[in-house]
Every structure is written in structure tokens, then in C-alpha cells.
PDB file of N, CA, C and O in Angstrom:
ATOM      1  N   MET A   1      48.489 104.074 -79.422  1.00  0.00           N
ATOM      2  CA  MET A   1      47.336 104.503 -79.329  1.00  0.00           C
ATOM      3  C   MET A   1      47.022 104.302 -80.741  1.00  0.00           C
ATOM      4  O   MET A   1      47.856 104.584 -81.602  1.00  0.00           O
ATOM      5  N   PHE A   2      45.884 103.835 -81.030  1.00  0.00           N
ATOM      6  CA  PHE A   2      45.539 103.593 -82.440  1.00  0.00           C
ATOM      7  C   PHE A   2      43.976 104.604 -82.817  1.00  0.00           C
ATOM      8  O   PHE A   2      43.082 104.832 -82.001  1.00  0.00           O
ATOM      9  N   ALA A   3      44.016 105.058 -84.221  1.00  0.00           N
ATOM     10  CA  ALA A   3      43.143 106.136 -84.597  1.00  0.00           C
ATOM     11  C   ALA A   3      41.945 105.847 -84.084  1.00  0.00           C
ATOM     12  O   ALA A   3      41.622 104.700 -83.774  1.00  0.00           O
ATOM     13  N   ARG A   4      41.065 107.038 -83.935  1.00  0.00           N
ATOM     14  CA  ARG A   4      39.700 106.893 -83.957  1.00  0.00           C
ATOM     15  C   ARG A   4      39.040 106.697 -85.482  1.00  0.00           C
ATOM     16  O   ARG A   4      39.488 107.090 -86.559  1.00  0.00           O
ATOM     17  N   GLY A   5      38.066 106.102 -85.252  1.00  0.00           N
ATOM     18  CA  GLY A   5      37.424 105.878 -86.480  1.00  0.00           C
ATOM     19  C   GLY A   5      37.791 104.706 -87.170  1.00  0.00           C
ATOM     20  O   GLY A   5      37.084 104.374 -88.122  1.00  0.00           O
ATOM     21  N   THR A   6      38.911 103.916 -86.821  1.00  0.00           N
ATOM     22  CA  THR A   6      39.404 103.042 -87.875  1.00  0.00           C
ATOM     23  C   THR A   6      38.997 101.622 -87.635  1.00  0.00           C
ATOM     24  O   THR A   6      38.986 101.063 -86.538  1.00  0.00           O
ATOM     25  N   ALA A   7      38.635 101.057 -88.889  1.00  0.00           N
ATOM     26  CA  ALA A   7      37.807 100.050 -88.628  1.00  0.00           C
ATOM     27  C   ALA A   7      38.809  99.003 -88.918  1.00  0.00           C
ATOM     28  O   ALA A   7      39.746  99.231 -89.683  1.00  0.00           O
ATOM     29  N   TRP A   8      38.587  97.455 -88.125  1.00  0.00           N
ATOM     30  CA  TRP A   8      39.427  96.527 -88.347  1.00  0.00           C
ATOM     31  C   TRP A   8      38.625  95.210 -88.588  1.00  0.00           C
ATOM     32  O   TRP A   8      37.457  95.024 -88.247  1.00  0.00           O
ATOM     33  N   VAL A   9      39.253  94.530 -89.083  1.00  0.00           N
ATOM     34  CA  VAL A   9      38.408  92.711 -89.151  1.00  0.00           C
ATOM     35  C   VAL A   9      39.270  91.940 -88.512  1.00  0.00           C
ATOM     36  O   VAL A   9      40.448  91.808 -88.842  1.00  0.00           O
ATOM     37  N   VAL A  10      38.636  91.305 -87.412  1.00  0.00           N
ATOM     38  CA  VAL A  10      39.267  90.127 -86.802  1.00  0.00           C
ATOM     39  C   VAL A  10      38.892  88.548 -87.096  1.00  0.00           C
ATOM     40  O   VAL A  10      37.795  88.011 -87.248  1.00  0.00           O
ATOM     41  N   PHE A  11      40.137  88.051 -87.114  1.00  0.00           N
ATOM     42  CA  PHE A  11      39.906  87.036 -87.366  1.00  0.00           C
ATOM     43  C   PHE A  11      40.062  86.232 -86.069  1.00  0.00           C
ATOM     44  O   PHE A  11      40.717  86.738 -85.157  1.00  0.00           O
ATOM     45  N   VAL A  12      39.313  84.576 -85.858  1.00  0.00           N
ATOM     46  CA  VAL A  12      39.438  84.460 -84.342  1.00  0.00           C
ATOM     47  C   VAL A  12      39.590  82.582 -85.172  1.00  0.00           C
ATOM     48  O   VAL A  12      38.735  82.159 -85.950  1.00  0.00           O
ATOM     49  N   LEU A  13      40.375  82.067 -84.906  1.00  0.00           N
ATOM     50  CA  LEU A  13      40.427  80.574 -84.801  1.00  0.00           C
ATOM     51  C   LEU A  13      40.534  79.928 -83.734  1.00  0.00           C
ATOM     52  O   LEU A  13      41.488  80.277 -83.040  1.00  0.00           O
ATOM     53  N   PHE A  14      39.491  78.564 -83.076  1.00  0.00           N
ATOM     54  CA  PHE A  14      39.492  78.121 -82.203  1.00  0.00           C
ATOM     55  C   PHE A  14      39.608  76.410 -82.779  1.00  0.00           C
ATOM     56  O   PHE A  14      39.308  76.102 -83.933  1.00  0.00           O
ATOM     57  N   ASP A  15      40.032  75.543 -81.878  1.00  0.00           N
ATOM     58  CA  ASP A  15      40.479  74.348 -81.954  1.00  0.00           C
ATOM     59  C   ASP A  15      39.050  73.771 -81.921  1.00  0.00           C
ATOM     60  O   ASP A  15      37.961  74.332 -82.044  1.00  0.00           O
ATOM     61  N   GLU A  16      39.472  72.126 -81.664  1.00  0.00           N
ATOM     62  CA  GLU A  16      37.887  71.238 -81.557  1.00  0.00           C
ATOM     63  C   GLU A  16      37.240  71.465 -80.222  1.00  0.00           C
ATOM     64  O   GLU A  16      36.052  71.480 -79.900  1.00  0.00           O
ATOM     65  N   ASP A  17      38.175  71.612 -79.638  1.00  0.00           N
ATOM     66  CA  ASP A  17      37.677  71.849 -78.047  1.00  0.00           C
ATOM     67  C   ASP A  17      36.834  73.671 -78.166  1.00  0.00           C
ATOM     68  O   ASP A  17      36.553  74.216 -77.098  1.00  0.00           O
ATOM     69  N   ARG A  18      36.643  74.131 -78.996  1.00  0.00           N
ATOM     70  CA  ARG A  18      36.255  75.362 -79.119  1.00  0.00           C
ATOM     71  C   ARG A  18      37.266  76.660 -78.302  1.00  0.00           C
ATOM     72  O   ARG A  18      36.936  77.817 -78.042  1.00  0.00           O
ATOM     73  N   THR A  19      38.427  76.032 -78.068  1.00  0.00           N
ATOM     74  CA  THR A  19      39.415  77.016 -77.285  1.00  0.00           C
ATOM     75  C   THR A  19      40.067  77.825 -78.285  1.00  0.00           C
ATOM     76  O   THR A  19      40.543  77.525 -79.380  1.00  0.00           O
ATOM     77  N   LEU A  20      39.972  79.053 -77.587  1.00  0.00           N
ATOM     78  CA  LEU A  20      40.738  80.351 -78.673  1.00  0.00           C
ATOM     79  C   LEU A  20      42.092  79.518 -78.748  1.00  0.00           C
ATOM     80  O   LEU A  20      42.645  78.850 -77.875  1.00  0.00           O
ATOM     81  N   THR A  21      42.497  79.802 -80.239  1.00  0.00           N
ATOM     82  CA  THR A  21      43.933  79.413 -80.635  1.00  0.00           C
ATOM     83  C   THR A  21      44.914  80.921 -80.894  1.00  0.00           C
ATOM     84  O   THR A  21      45.917  81.455 -80.420  1.00  0.00           O
ATOM     85  N   GLU A  22      44.036  81.133 -81.807  1.00  0.00           N
ATOM     86  CA  GLU A  22      44.938  82.300 -82.444  1.00  0.00           C
ATOM     87  C   GLU A  22      43.529  83.595 -82.577  1.00  0.00           C
ATOM     88  O   GLU A  22      42.310  83.435 -82.528  1.00  0.00           O
ATOM     89  N   MET A  23      44.228  84.639 -82.727  1.00  0.00           N
ATOM     90  CA  MET A  23      43.573  86.110 -83.211  1.00  0.00           C
ATOM     91  C   MET A  23      44.383  86.875 -83.658  1.00  0.00           C
ATOM     92  O   MET A  23      45.366  87.267 -83.029  1.00  0.00           O
ATOM     93  N   ARG A  24      44.063  87.235 -84.928  1.00  0.00           N
ATOM     94  CA  ARG A  24      44.607  88.370 -85.998  1.00  0.00           C
ATOM     95  C   ARG A  24      43.803  89.587 -85.930  1.00  0.00           C
ATOM     96  O   ARG A  24      42.592  89.447 -85.761  1.00  0.00           O
ATOM     97  N   ARG A  25      44.200  90.536 -86.016  1.00  0.00           N
ATOM     98  CA  ARG A  25      43.334  91.541 -86.500  1.00  0.00           C
ATOM     99  C   ARG A  25      44.312  92.182 -87.552  1.00  0.00           C
ATOM    100  O   ARG A  25      45.534  92.040 -87.519  1.00  0.00           O
ATOM    101  N   MET A  26      43.522  93.003 -88.615  1.00  0.00           N
ATOM    102  CA  MET A  26      43.805  93.745 -89.584  1.00  0.00           C
ATOM    103  C   MET A  26      43.034  94.945 -90.401  1.00  0.00           C
ATOM    104  O   MET A  26      41.803  94.929 -90.412  1.00  0.00           O
ATOM    105  N   ARG A  27      43.597  95.764 -90.938  1.00  0.00           N
ATOM    106  CA  ARG A  27      42.935  96.662 -91.621  1.00  0.00           C
ATOM    107  C   ARG A  27      42.075  96.130 -92.720  1.00  0.00           C
ATOM    108  O   ARG A  27      42.710  95.375 -93.456  1.00  0.00           O
ATOM    109  N   PRO A  28      40.972  96.273 -93.018  1.00  0.00           N
ATOM    110  CA  PRO A  28      40.183  96.303 -94.145  1.00  0.00           C
ATOM    111  C   PRO A  28      40.816  96.476 -95.580  1.00  0.00           C
ATOM    112  O   PRO A  28      40.282  95.949 -96.556  1.00  0.00           O
ATOM    113  N   SER A  29      41.930  97.202 -95.681  1.00  0.00           N
ATOM    114  CA  SER A  29      42.575  97.599 -96.713  1.00  0.00           C
ATOM    115  C   SER A  29      43.767  96.297 -96.653  1.00  0.00           C
ATOM    116  O   SER A  29      44.260  95.941 -97.723  1.00  0.00           O
ATOM    117  N   THR A  30      44.133  95.716 -95.551  1.00  0.00           N
ATOM    118  CA  THR A  30      45.046  94.213 -95.660  1.00  0.00           C
ATOM    119  C   THR A  30      44.336  93.147 -96.574  1.00  0.00           C
ATOM    120  O   THR A  30      44.728  92.481 -97.533  1.00  0.00           O
ATOM    121  N   LEU A  31      43.412  93.224 -96.058  1.00  0.00           N
ATOM    122  CA  LEU A  31      42.262  91.939 -96.209  1.00  0.00           C
ATOM    123  C   LEU A  31      41.678  92.196 -97.896  1.00  0.00           C
ATOM    124  O   LEU A  31      41.061  91.453 -98.659  1.00  0.00           O
ATOM    125  N   LEU A  32      42.053  93.213 -98.000  1.00  0.00           N
ATOM    126  CA  LEU A  32      41.121  93.657 -99.844  1.00  0.00           C
ATOM    127  C   LEU A  32      42.384  93.141-100.704  1.00  0.00           C
ATOM    128  O   LEU A  32      42.185  92.625-101.804  1.00  0.00           O
ATOM    129  N   ARG A  33      43.604  93.280-100.218  1.00  0.00           N
ATOM    130  CA  ARG A  33      45.210  93.138-100.788  1.00  0.00           C
ATOM    131  C   ARG A  33      45.094  92.067-100.677  1.00  0.00           C
ATOM    132  O   ARG A  33      45.608  91.575-101.682  1.00  0.00           O
ATOM    133  N   LEU A  34      44.508  90.875 -99.704  1.00  0.00           N
ATOM    134  CA  LEU A  34      44.744  88.953 -99.824  1.00  0.00           C
ATOM    135  C   LEU A  34      43.752  88.833-100.762  1.00  0.00           C
ATOM    136  O   LEU A  34      44.060  88.012-101.627  1.00  0.00           O
ATOM    137  N   VAL A  35      42.655  89.350-100.923  1.00  0.00           N
ATOM    138  CA  VAL A  35      41.556  88.696-101.672  1.00  0.00           C
ATOM    139  C   VAL A  35      42.292  89.070-102.788  1.00  0.00           C
ATOM    140  O   VAL A  35      42.666  88.135-103.496  1.00  0.00           O
ATOM    141  N   ASN A  36      42.636  90.329-103.171  1.00  0.00           N
ATOM    142  CA  ASN A  36      42.682  90.557-104.477  1.00  0.00           C
ATOM    143  C   ASN A  36      43.940  89.955-105.453  1.00  0.00           C
ATOM    144  O   ASN A  36      44.086  89.842-106.671  1.00  0.00           O
ATOM    145  N   GLU A  37      44.837  89.605-104.167  1.00  0.00           N
ATOM    146  CA  GLU A  37      46.116  88.769-104.852  1.00  0.00           C
ATOM    147  C   GLU A  37      45.466  87.539-105.349  1.00  0.00           C
ATOM    148  O   GLU A  37      45.861  87.050-106.408  1.00  0.00           O
ATOM    149  N   ARG A  38      44.454  86.965-104.643  1.00  0.00           N
ATOM    150  CA  ARG A  38      43.820  85.449-105.177  1.00  0.00           C
ATOM    151  C   ARG A  38      42.509  85.458-106.008  1.00  0.00           C
ATOM    152  O   ARG A  38      41.621  84.626-106.192  1.00  0.00           O
ATOM    153  N   GLY A  39      42.801  87.082-106.559  1.00  0.00           N
ATOM    154  CA  GLY A  39      41.495  86.519-107.961  1.00  0.00           C
ATOM    155  C   GLY A  39      40.344  87.325-107.751  1.00  0.00           C
ATOM    156  O   GLY A  39      39.449  87.335-108.597  1.00  0.00           O
ATOM    157  N   GLY A  40      40.258  88.148-106.483  1.00  0.00           N
ATOM    158  CA  GLY A  40      39.239  89.005-105.910  1.00  0.00           C
ATOM    159  C   GLY A  40      38.077  88.391-105.515  1.00  0.00           C
ATOM    160  O   GLY A  40      38.039  87.163-105.428  1.00  0.00           O
ATOM    161  N   TRP A  41      37.301  88.948-105.312  1.00  0.00           N
ATOM    162  CA  TRP A  41      35.733  88.815-104.898  1.00  0.00           C
ATOM    163  C   TRP A  41      34.665  87.469-105.852  1.00  0.00           C
ATOM    164  O   TRP A  41      34.447  87.751-107.030  1.00  0.00           O
ATOM    165  N   HIS A  42      34.160  86.324-105.403  1.00  0.00           N
ATOM    166  CA  HIS A  42      33.449  85.664-106.534  1.00  0.00           C
ATOM    167  C   HIS A  42      32.081  85.653-105.812  1.00  0.00           C
ATOM    168  O   HIS A  42      31.857  85.786-104.609  1.00  0.00           O
ATOM    169  N   ARG A  43      31.099  85.433-106.982  1.00  0.00           N
ATOM    170  CA  ARG A  43      29.947  85.206-106.591  1.00  0.00           C
ATOM    171  C   ARG A  43      29.428  84.457-105.394  1.00  0.00           C
ATOM    172  O   ARG A  43      29.875  83.320-105.547  1.00  0.00           O
ATOM    173  N   SER A  44      28.808  84.483-104.418  1.00  0.00           N
ATOM    174  CA  SER A  44      28.511  83.104-103.146  1.00  0.00           C
ATOM    175  C   SER A  44      27.666  82.345-103.322  1.00  0.00           C
ATOM    176  O   SER A  44      27.398  81.387-102.597  1.00  0.00           O
ATOM    177  N   GLY A  45      26.974  82.760-104.592  1.00  0.00           N
ATOM    178  CA  GLY A  45      26.076  81.609-104.798  1.00  0.00           C
ATOM    179  C   GLY A  45      24.821  81.559-103.826  1.00  0.00           C
ATOM    180  O   GLY A  45      24.114  80.555-103.734  1.00  0.00           O
ATOM    181  N   ARG A  46      24.565  82.953-102.969  1.00  0.00           N
ATOM    182  CA  ARG A  46      23.866  83.169-102.158  1.00  0.00           C
ATOM    183  C   ARG A  46      23.086  84.427-102.505  1.00  0.00           C
ATOM    184  O   ARG A  46      23.387  84.893-103.604  1.00  0.00           O
ATOM    185  N   GLU A  47      22.142  85.094-101.815  1.00  0.00           N
ATOM    186  CA  GLU A  47      21.416  86.357-102.033  1.00  0.00           C
ATOM    187  C   GLU A  47      22.172  87.730-101.658  1.00  0.00           C
ATOM    188  O   GLU A  47      21.906  88.878-102.013  1.00  0.00           O
ATOM    189  N   LYS A  48      23.159  87.261-100.858  1.00  0.00           N
ATOM    190  CA  LYS A  48      24.018  88.040-100.076  1.00  0.00           C
ATOM    191  C   LYS A  48      25.416  88.785-100.904  1.00  0.00           C
ATOM    192  O   LYS A  48      26.160  89.573-100.319  1.00  0.00           O
ATOM    193  N   GLY A  49      25.577  88.426-102.167  1.00  0.00           N
ATOM    194  CA  GLY A  49      26.560  89.280-102.553  1.00  0.00           C
ATOM    195  C   GLY A  49      27.775  88.218-103.082  1.00  0.00           C
ATOM    196  O   GLY A  49      27.622  87.115-103.607  1.00  0.00           O
ATOM    197  N   LYS A  50      28.817  88.808-102.815  1.00  0.00           N
ATOM    198  CA  LYS A  50      30.235  87.913-103.250  1.00  0.00           C
ATOM    199  C   LYS A  50      30.855  87.522-101.895  1.00  0.00           C
ATOM    200  O   LYS A  50      30.474  87.975-100.815  1.00  0.00           O
ATOM    201  N   GLN A  51      32.000  86.499-102.092  1.00  0.00           N
ATOM    202  CA  GLN A  51      32.308  86.092-101.145  1.00  0.00           C
ATOM    203  C   GLN A  51      34.175  85.523-101.783  1.00  0.00           C
ATOM    204  O   GLN A  51      34.631  85.368-102.916  1.00  0.00           O
ATOM    205  N   HIS A  52      34.747  85.374-100.466  1.00  0.00           N
ATOM    206  CA  HIS A  52      36.267  84.760-101.255  1.00  0.00           C
ATOM    207  C   HIS A  52      36.906  83.711 -99.749  1.00  0.00           C
ATOM    208  O   HIS A  52      36.979  84.048 -98.567  1.00  0.00           O
ATOM    209  N   LYS A  53      37.286  82.378-100.421  1.00  0.00           N
ATOM    210  CA  LYS A  53      37.998  81.816 -99.286  1.00  0.00           C
ATOM    211  C   LYS A  53      39.110  82.035 -99.222  1.00  0.00           C
ATOM    212  O   LYS A  53      39.888  81.896-100.166  1.00  0.00           O
ATOM    213  N   LEU A  54      39.442  82.468 -97.966  1.00  0.00           N
ATOM    214  CA  LEU A  54      41.358  82.616 -97.625  1.00  0.00           C
ATOM    215  C   LEU A  54      41.796  81.496 -97.314  1.00  0.00           C
ATOM    216  O   LEU A  54      40.967  80.875 -96.649  1.00  0.00           O
ATOM    217  N   PRO A  55      43.080  80.743 -97.559  1.00  0.00           N
ATOM    218  CA  PRO A  55      43.570  79.744 -97.183  1.00  0.00           C
ATOM    219  C   PRO A  55      43.840  80.104 -95.544  1.00  0.00           C
ATOM    220  O   PRO A  55      43.836  81.282 -95.186  1.00  0.00           O
ATOM    221  N   ILE A  56      44.060  79.069 -94.634  1.00  0.00           N
ATOM    222  CA  ILE A  56      43.930  79.521 -93.180  1.00  0.00           C
ATOM    223  C   ILE A  56      45.640  80.452 -93.227  1.00  0.00           C
ATOM    224  O   ILE A  56      45.850  81.448 -92.534  1.00  0.00           O
ATOM    225  N   GLU A  57      46.575  79.906 -94.090  1.00  0.00           N
ATOM    226  CA  GLU A  57      47.576  80.426 -93.759  1.00  0.00           C
ATOM    227  C   GLU A  57      47.580  81.942 -94.482  1.00  0.00           C
ATOM    228  O   GLU A  57      48.367  82.751 -93.990  1.00  0.00           O
ATOM    229  N   SER A  58      47.177  82.159 -95.035  1.00  0.00           N
ATOM    230  CA  SER A  58      47.384  83.697 -95.593  1.00  0.00           C
ATOM    231  C   SER A  58      46.581  84.602 -94.459  1.00  0.00           C
ATOM    232  O   SER A  58      46.541  85.826 -94.583  1.00  0.00           O
ATOM    233  N   VAL A  59      46.082  84.075 -93.588  1.00  0.00           N
ATOM    234  CA  VAL A  59      45.176  84.843 -92.256  1.00  0.00           C
ATOM    235  C   VAL A  59      46.401  84.681 -91.183  1.00  0.00           C
ATOM    236  O   VAL A  59      47.206  85.587 -90.968  1.00  0.00           O
ATOM    237  N   PHE A  60      46.425  83.662 -90.670  1.00  0.00           N
ATOM    238  CA  PHE A  60      47.699  83.467 -89.721  1.00  0.00           C
ATOM    239  C   PHE A  60      49.162  83.340 -89.995  1.00  0.00           C
ATOM    240  O   PHE A  60      49.954  83.194 -89.064  1.00  0.00           O
TER     241      PHE A  60
END
């Protein structure tokens, strides 16, 4: 059973035919650790703040 009020981030990978191939759920703290290991958040070049592009190998 999962804790109530716990937030999760879900990454979904589709193939070229839009068929679901993989899905991974992780805690925001895990995602933050992955981003920080790669230098942190960077300016996105857009009005909506910062972003970080993670290599697919780090997620799946």
C-alpha cells in the first residue's frame, strides 16, 4: 500500500507507432537527484522557468 499524499512522477515511453513500451514511476526526490547529478536545472529559454533534459538511459 502506498502512503497517502505522496506525489509521483511518471515517465512514459512510446514507440514510433505510439504503442506503450515502458513506464516508470519515481518519487520527485529521485528525479531531483538525477537532475542534480547532471548539473541541476537550467534556463529553458522560455518564459516558464527551468528545465533539464535527462538521457533516456537514466530514466529507463
